[in-house]
C-alpha positions in Angstrom: 99.0 81.2 99.1 96.6 78.6 97.7 94.8 78.5 101.1 94.4 82.3 101.1 93.1 82.0 97.5 90.5 79.4 98.4 89.4 81.1 101.6 89.0 84.4 99.7 86.4 82.8 97.5 84.1 82.2 100.5 83.3 85.9 101.4 83.3 86.9 97.8 80.7 84.2 96.9 78.6 84.9 100.0 78.6 88.7 99.4 77.8 88.3 95.7 74.8 86.0 96.4 73.5 88.4 99.1 73.9 91.4 96.7 72.1 89.5 93.9 69.2 88.5 96.1 69.0 91.9 97.6 68.9 93.5 94.2 66.0 91.3 93.1 68.0 89.0 90.8 68.6 85.3 90.8 71.7 83.2 91.0 71.1 82.0 87.5 71.1 85.6 86.4 74.8 86.1 87.4 76.0 82.7 86.0 76.9 82.9 82.4 79.4 80.2 81.5 80.3 81.7 78.1 81.3 85.1 79.7 83.0 83.5 82.7 85.1 81.0 80.6 85.7 83.7 78.0 87.2 86.1 80.6 89.2 83.4 82.2 90.5 82.0 78.9 91.5 85.4 77.5 93.2 86.3 80.8 95.1 83.0 81.0 96.4 83.4 77.4 97.4 87.0 77.9 99.2 86.4 81.2 101.2 83.6 79.7 102.0 85.5 76.6 103.3 88.3 78.8 105.9 86.0 80.2 104.6 86.3 83.8 102.4 83.2 83.7 104.7 80.9 85.6 105.4 83.7 88.2 101.7 84.4 88.5 101.1 80.7 89.3 103.0 81.2 92.5 99.8 82.3 94.1 98.7 78.7 94.0 101.8 77.5 95.9 101.8 76.2 99.4 102.6 78.4 102.4 105.9 76.7 103.0 107.0 77.2 99.4 105.8 80.8 99.4 107.8 81.6 102.6 110.9 80.2 101.0 110.9 82.8 98.2 113.7 85.3 98.3 113.3 89.1 97.9 113.8 89.1 94.1 111.2 86.3 93.6 108.7 88.1 95.9 109.1 91.3 93.9 108.5 89.5 90.6 105.4 87.9 92.1 104.2 91.4 93.1 104.9 92.7 89.6 103.1 89.7 88.1 100.0 90.4 90.2 100.2 94.1 89.2 100.2 93.1 85.5 97.5 90.5 86.1 95.1 93.2 87.3 95.7 95.3 84.2 95.4 92.3 81.9 92.2 91.3 83.6 90.7 94.7 83.0 91.4 94.8 79.3 90.4 91.2 78.7 87.1 91.6 80.7 85.9 94.6 78.7 86.4 92.8 75.3 83.4 90.5 75.9 80.9 93.3 76.7 82.1 95.2 73.6 81.5 92.1 71.5 78.0 91.5 73.0 77.1 95.2 72.5 78.1 95.1 68.9 76.1 91.9 68.4 73.1 93.3 70.2 73.1 96.5 68.2 73.6 94.8 64.9 70.7 92.5 65.5 68.3 95.0 67.0 64.9 95.2 65.5 62.0 97.4 66.8 59.7 94.5 67.5 58.0 93.3 70.7 60.1 90.2 70.8 63.3 92.1 70.6 62.2 94.6 73.2 61.3 91.7 75.5 64.9 90.4 75.4 66.7 93.7 75.6 66.9 93.5 79.4 68.5 90.0 79.6 70.8 90.9 76.8 72.0 94.0 78.6 72.4 91.9 81.8 74.7 89.6 79.9 76.5 92.6 78.6 77.7 93.6 82.1 78.2 90.1 83.5 81.9 90.1 82.5 82.3 93.3 84.4 81.0 91.6 87.5 83.6 88.8 86.9 86.3 91.4 86.4 85.4 93.0 89.8 85.3 89.7 91.6 88.7 88.6 90.2 90.1 92.0 91.1 89.1 91.5 94.7 91.1 88.2 94.7 94.1 89.8 93.0 94.1 92.8 95.4 94.0 90.5 98.4 96.9 88.4 97.3 98.9 91.4 96.1 98.5 93.0 99.6 99.9 89.9 101.2 102.8 89.7 98.8 103.6 93.4 99.3 103.5 93.1 103.1 106.0 90.3 102.8 108.3 92.4 100.6 108.1 95.3 102.9 109.0 93.1 105.9 111.8 91.6 103.9 113.3 95.0 103.0 112.9 96.4 106.5 116.2 97.5 108.1 117.2 95.2 110.9 118.4 98.0 113.2 115.5 100.3 112.5 114.6 102.1 115.7 110.9 102.5 116.3 109.4 104.4 119.1 107.0 102.4 121.2 105.5 105.4 122.7 101.8 105.1 121.8 100.5 107.6 124.3 97.3 109.0 123.0 97.2 112.7 122.2 94.0 114.3 123.5 94.4 117.0 120.9 94.4 114.5 118.1 91.4 112.7 119.6 89.4 116.0 119.8 90.4 117.0 116.3 89.3 113.6 114.9 86.0 113.6 116.9 85.2 117.1 115.8 85.9 116.2 112.2 83.6 113.2 112.4 80.9 115.3 114.2 81.2 118.1 111.6 80.8 115.5 108.7 77.7 114.0 110.3 76.2 117.4 110.9 76.7 118.4 107.3 75.2 115.2 106.1 72.2 115.6 108.5 71.6 119.2 107.5 71.8 118.3 103.8 69.4 115.5 104.3 67.1 117.7 106.4 67.1 120.5 103.9 66.5 118.1 101.0 63.6 116.7 102.9 62.0 120.1 103.3 62.4 121.0 99.6 62.1 117.5 98.2 59.7 116.8 95.4 59.3 113.1 96.4 58.1 111.1 99.3 61.5 110.0 100.6 64.1 112.2 102.2 67.8 111.9 101.4 68.6 110.2 104.7 65.9 107.6 104.1 67.2 107.0 100.6 70.8 106.3 101.5 70.3 104.2 104.6 70.5 100.6 103.3 71.6 98.1 106.0 71.8 95.1 103.7 74.4 96.9 101.4 76.4 98.0 104.5 76.6 94.3 105.6 77.5 93.2 102.0 80.4 95.6 101.8 81.6 94.5 105.2 81.4 90.9 104.2 83.3 91.6 101.1 86.1 93.7 102.6 86.8 92.7 106.2 87.5 89.0 105.6 89.7 89.8 102.6 91.7 92.3 104.6 92.2 89.6 107.3 93.2 87.0 104.7 95.8 89.4 103.3 97.2 89.6 106.8 96.8 93.4 106.9 93.9 93.6 109.4 96.0 94.6 112.4 98.0 97.1 110.2 94.7 98.7 109.1 93.5 99.3 112.6 97.1 100.2 113.6 97.0 103.0 111.0 93.6 104.2 112.3 94.9 104.1 115.9 97.9 106.2 114.7 95.5 109.1 114.0 94.7 109.3 117.7 98.4 109.2 118.8 101.2 111.7 118.5 104.0 109.3 117.8 106.4 109.1 114.9 106.8 105.9 112.8 109.5 104.4 110.7 109.5 104.2 106.9 108.9 100.5 107.1 105.9 101.0 109.4 104.6 103.7 107.1 104.8 101.3 104.1 103.0 98.6 106.0 100.2 100.9 107.1 99.9 102.5 103.7 99.7 99.0 102.1 96.8 98.1 104.4 95.0 101.4 103.9 95.3 101.5 100.1 94.3 97.8 99.9 91.2 98.5 101.9 90.3 101.5 99.7 90.7 99.4 96.5 88.6 96.6 98.1 85.9 99.1 99.0 85.5 100.4 95.5 85.4 96.9 93.9 83.0 95.7 96.6 80.7 98.6 95.8 81.1 98.0 92.1 80.2 94.3 92.5 77.2 95.1 94.6 76.0 97.7 92.1 76.4 95.4 89.2 74.4 92.6 90.9 71.7 95.2 91.5 71.8 96.3 87.8 71.6 92.7 86.6 68.6 92.0 88.8 67.0 95.3 87.5 67.6 94.4 83.8 66.0 91.0 84.3 62.9 92.7 85.7 62.1 95.5 83.2 58.4 94.6 83.0 57.5 97.5 85.4 59.4 100.5 84.0 58.0 102.8 86.7 60.1 101.0 89.3 63.3 101.5 87.3 64.5 104.8 88.8 64.0 103.6 92.4 65.8 100.4 91.7 68.6 102.2 90.0 68.9 104.6 93.0 69.2 101.6 95.4 71.8 99.9 93.2 74.2 102.9 93.4 74.0 103.3 97.2 77.2 101.1 97.7 79.2 103.8 95.9 78.1 106.3 98.5 79.3 104.1 101.3 82.5 103.3 99.6 83.1 107.0 99.0 82.5 107.8 102.7 84.8 105.0 103.9 87.6 106.0 101.4 87.4 109.6 102.4 88.1 108.7 105.9 90.8 106.3 104.9 92.4 109.0 102.7 92.7 111.2 105.8 94.3 108.2 107.6 96.7 107.8 104.7 97.7 111.5 104.9 98.2 111.2 108.7 100.3 108.1 108.3 102.5 109.8 105.6 102.9 112.8 107.9 103.8 110.6 110.8 106.8 109.3 109.0 108.2 112.7 108.1 
C-alpha cells in the first residue's frame, strides 16, 4: 500500500502543476504551509480521536503485510478510509471559515486592502485544494481495498459465463446514443453561435485540450494504481455484450465505475480551484475576470459528460447481474 500511496502522488502533483500553470497561477500560489499543515494536523488528530488512526495507518504498510490481512481487517481498513474522507472534508473547511472570518473582520475600504483581497481569497480556498488532492489519494486507496474485500468474499464455486459474444443490437444502441448526444451538443452550440451576443460560440468556449489532458493525467494513473483499470474497461465492454455476470463481478465493475466517477469530480474540482487561485492572484485586469472564470469551470463540464456516460455503464452493469 505504501508503494501505491507514493506512486499516486506523482500524477496528482503533475496534474496540479499543469492546472496551476494553465490557469495563469504560480507554484508558490498553491503552496501555503500554514493551510497545508493545518489541514494535515487537524485531520491527524481527528482520525486518531475517532479510534481508527491505527487502522488508517495500514495504508502505509508493505504489500506483503497488506496481503496478509484477513477479511475482518480489510473491512475495518475500508471503513477507516471511509471515515477518513468524511473527517478530511470537515477539517479542511474549518480553515477557510477561519480565514474568511479574519478577512471580513479586518476589511477596510482602502486601496491597500483592495490590493490584497485577491491573494487573501486565494488563501481562503487553498485548503479546499488540499482537501481535493487528499480525497483523490483516499479514493484510490479505498478502491484497492474494496476490490480486495470483494475478491475475498467472492464465492469459490460461483459460476460465471465466459460467453462475451458481442451483441450487434447493443452496439447499435450505444453508437446511436453517443451519436444523438453529439448531435444535440452540436446543434445547441450551433444555435448559440447564431444567437450569441459575444464573439465566441459555445463549442469554441468548451473545447479546452489542456484541461482534457489534466483530467486524464489525474484519473487514469490513479485508476491503474487502484488495480481497477481492467475492471473499468471490462464494465464498458459489458455494455456492448449481451452476457450476464455474477454478483461478485457486478461489485467489482461497480467499484471501478464509481471510483472513476468520484475521481472525475475531484479532478475537475482540483483543476477549477487551481484556475481560481491563479485568477485571484491576477485581479489587476477586472475585464478578463469573466473569461478566466469561464475557462476555470470547463473541467466540471468534462467531468459531467464522463460521469453521465459512466452512470449509463453503471446501470447496464447492475441490469446485467439481475
